[in-house]
N, C-alpha and C positions, 0 to 999 in steps of 0.2 A: 424519421422513417420515413420510404417510400412508400404510398398509398396504392395498393395491388388494387389493378383494377382488372375483373376478369369481362369475360367477352361471353360468359353465360346468357344472359338476356337480351344483349343484341343477338346472339343466334336465334334466339328463342321466340323473337319478334318478327322475325324473317318469314316471309313465305316462299317457299319451298321454290316456287315457279319465281319469285322476285332474284332469288339466290342464282338460281340457276340463269338468268338471264343477264345479268352484272357479270358474271363471271364470265359468261360465253363472250364478249367483247373482245378483250385479252387472248381468250382461248382463239378463237377463230381466227383474228387477225396473225397470230402466230402458227397454227396450223395451214392458213394460207399461204404463206411465207415457207411454207415445209421447214418451219425453227421447232423446236425443243422449249416448251414454255415453263420458265423456270423462275420463282419468286426470292428471293433474297431478302432478308430482313433488314439491313442496313448497307453503308456506300463500303469498307474493306470485303464484304463479303460479295457483293456486286461485282467487286473488281476482279477479284478471284476466279469468281463462274466466268464474267465474259471472258477474261484473258485467256481461259481454259475450252470455254466452247467456242469462242470465235464465230462464227457467220452460221452455227449450227443452231443458236439458242437465241431467243428472246428473253431478256434477263429484266423483271420488274423490281428496283428496289421500292420497299413498304415505307422507308425512312426518306421526307420532306428534303431537298438540301435546306443548311440553314439552323431545322430543329435538331434538338438534342436528342439521341435514338433511345435513350435510355426513357425516356418520358412517351414514347410511341403509346397511339391511342389508334387504333384498326374501325375504317367504315365499314359500313355492310358492304362497298364496293370492292375493298380490300380483305377483307373475309372472304370472298367470293372467289378472289383471284386465286388466294391461300388453299381453297376447296379444291380448284380446279385446276392448279397448276401440276407438270408431270413430274418436278421435283423442287422442293422447299429448302432453301440452305439458310441455317440458323444456328446461335447460340445460346441453348438453352443456361437460362438466368439473367440473361442481360438484359433482356425484355418481356417483361412481364405479359403484357398483350399478345405477344408471338408466340411465346409458352401456351396461352389459354385456348389461342387457335390453332396448335398444332394438335394439344390434346383435342379441342374436337372433332378438327373436319383433315390433320395431316396425316395419320396413318404410317404406313411404311414407307413414305414418298420423302419425307424430311428426313434432312440431313445433320444432326448437332455436331456441329466441329469440335466440338470439345469434347467430342469423343475421339478425336483425330490425334489430338496431341495434350499431354497433363498441362491442366492449371496449373499457376504459381496462387499458394496458398496466399489470402487478400494481406496476414498479417506478416509473411515472408516478404512482401514485396516492396514492404516501404520501411524506412527505418524507425524505430522506436526509442523514443528518449528514457531517460535513466528517471525512474520512477513514475511512469506512464504505461498503461497497461494497453495491449495491442486494441482492443475495443474499447477504448475511450474515445478512439477517432475512426474507428470500422466498422462499419453494421454489414457487408458483404463476406461469406464465406472462400471467395475464390477470384482472383481477379481477372476480367474476362479482357483484356486489351492485348491478347493474344499475337494479333498480326504485324506488333509492334518489335516482332523478331522475327527477322526477315526467314532465317531457318524453320521455324514453326508454322510460317504464312507457304512455305514451298510444300510441306509435307502436310497441308490442308489443301493446297492446289491440287494434289495429286490422288487425296481420296475425292474431291470434288468432279476427277474426271472419271475414276471410277463410278462413283454415282449418275453421272450423264450418260457414260458407256451403260450402265443395266438398263436406263430408261429408253437409249436409244442406240442399240448395238449396232445397225450400220456403218455408225461415225466413231466409234471406238477407235479405231487409231487415228484419227484426227485429234480424239481428245487426250490421247497417249501423248502424241505430239506435241501438243500446245502446254500441257504441263510441264512434261521435258524442258522445255524454253523457256518457260517461266520459271523453273527452277533456276536453270543456269543465268538469267536474269537477277534471281533473288540471291542467289551466292554469291553474284558482283557485288549488290548493293553489299550483304552482309561483309564481305574482303574489303568494301570502303570504308564502313565504319569503323572495323578492327583497326584499320592504318589509322583513321584518324585521329579516334578516341586512344590511340595506345601513348602518347608523351603529352600527357597534359597537368601542368599545374596542380589543378583541383580535379576532386570524384563526387562530388556532394552536386547533383543535380538538384536544388531547391525547387518544387513545381508548385501547383496552384491549386491539383488532385493528383493524388498518386496513382496518375495514370502511365506511369512509366516501367513496371516493376520488369517485363519482360526485357526492354531497351537495356535498363539497368543489369540485370542480371547477366545479358548474350556479352554486353560490351565491357565487365567489372565497374561498373558507376554504382554510388548509394546515390538512392534515391530519397531526399526528406520531401514528405506531402504534406501542404498544409492542411489537406482534409485526405479522406480516404477514395475507395476507387472510384465513389461515386459521385459525380461531380454538385450536386446540389445538398451534402453534407454540411452542415454548418460548424468550424472548427469551433473547439473550447477555447476559452481565453489562457489557458495553461496550455494548450498545444500551441499557439500562437507563438507564445513567450518562451516557450524552447525553442521550437522553430526560428524565432528570430537570434536567440542567444546562440546557436549553432550554427546560422549562418554567418553571425559574428564571429564566431572561432574561426571558421575554415576560410575567412576574407571572403564567403561570396561577393559576385560583383552582380549577379542576375539574380534575381526572382521571374520563375517564368508562370505565364498564364495561357489559356487556350483560346482556340478560335469561337465556341461556341458557348462559353460559358463570361459570367462579370470577371473582368480583371480586380474588382474592387478592392477583395483579401492579400490580392498581389500586392498592388498598388501601396496597400496600410504596409505590411512588413518590409518593401523596398524603403518604402521612406524611412521606417525606426532605424534601418541598419545602413543605410546609406548607398542602396543598390540599385541599379536601373532595373526596369520591366520589360521581358521579349516576348515572342511568342512559340510556343512550341506545340504542334499539332498532337493529338493524339489518334488522328484520322478517325474519327467514328464517323464523321458524314464530311460534303465538302458543302464552300459557303457559295451563296445562290449565283450564277452566273462563273464561278469558277472553272479554269481553263484546266490546270494540274491535275495530275493525277496521284495514286500512293507513290512510285515511284518519286516523283518530283518533290513532290511536300515531305517525304521522308529523307531526301538530298538536304529542302533546305531546314528542314531542323537537325541535322549534322552540322550544318554551316552554322546556325547558332549556339548549338551546343558546344562546338570548338571554340568560339569565341567567347560564350561563358566561360570555358572551362581553361582558357589558355592554352589550348594544345598547339604544339609546334608540327 
């Protein structure tokens, strides 16, 4: 189980003057540039906020490049930024430290994107094998990886526009126009996925952890995750055996692993069934020095899936 760390002790130990001083640096620089100061909890939320906010916002991503965002721990400086931000964009339940910060200092400036779209039940986002209970390999109640469905991300973008406009009414028209443009781009991405995955020899997506439930649900694939939606969950031996058997039965040629998690388990299954491994990025965060963005990574994922499933 993931150990939940709260921020109560950290916040209690900060002198009021110190918190104010740490937060002021980011806020003052944003104000000096005439921009709305926004805090985003991790990369996909940073991306959608920057797309909608454009030049009117200064967005701080609290998750460092290359780090697993589930494991976010906030420094005193980051707590100050959350405290002083004009808008906070986060996903409740995804990062316990962020939940604690919002509970402590967020108030009505915080936007939980889970309120914009329905989240999938974690048990529904992954295939369960005969004789196996859903909670044998899953500890989370819902699947947080909602951004992997472009249509859901478009809805989130529209509501981000509303939140930015409420904090910065003077630029409401620009926020709405940017959200409309983003929706059109995401609609195009959705159409590319639907067309690209329409005719495939296989429809089973064997993944290192069950992060792709929204993608599978949207494009009529079957996700088979070695672990649950939380990537540091260790798969039970019976789970590995069941996944290996299913991979053999369906002639799976590829076992996917992701960018921010060790491929060791995926490698083990791939060797056992005679498959190869490949990267499928859940886009929870970017690698240090990465030059791509959400759209380019999603299109790279589409190419990888088409190859793995032998799509025409």
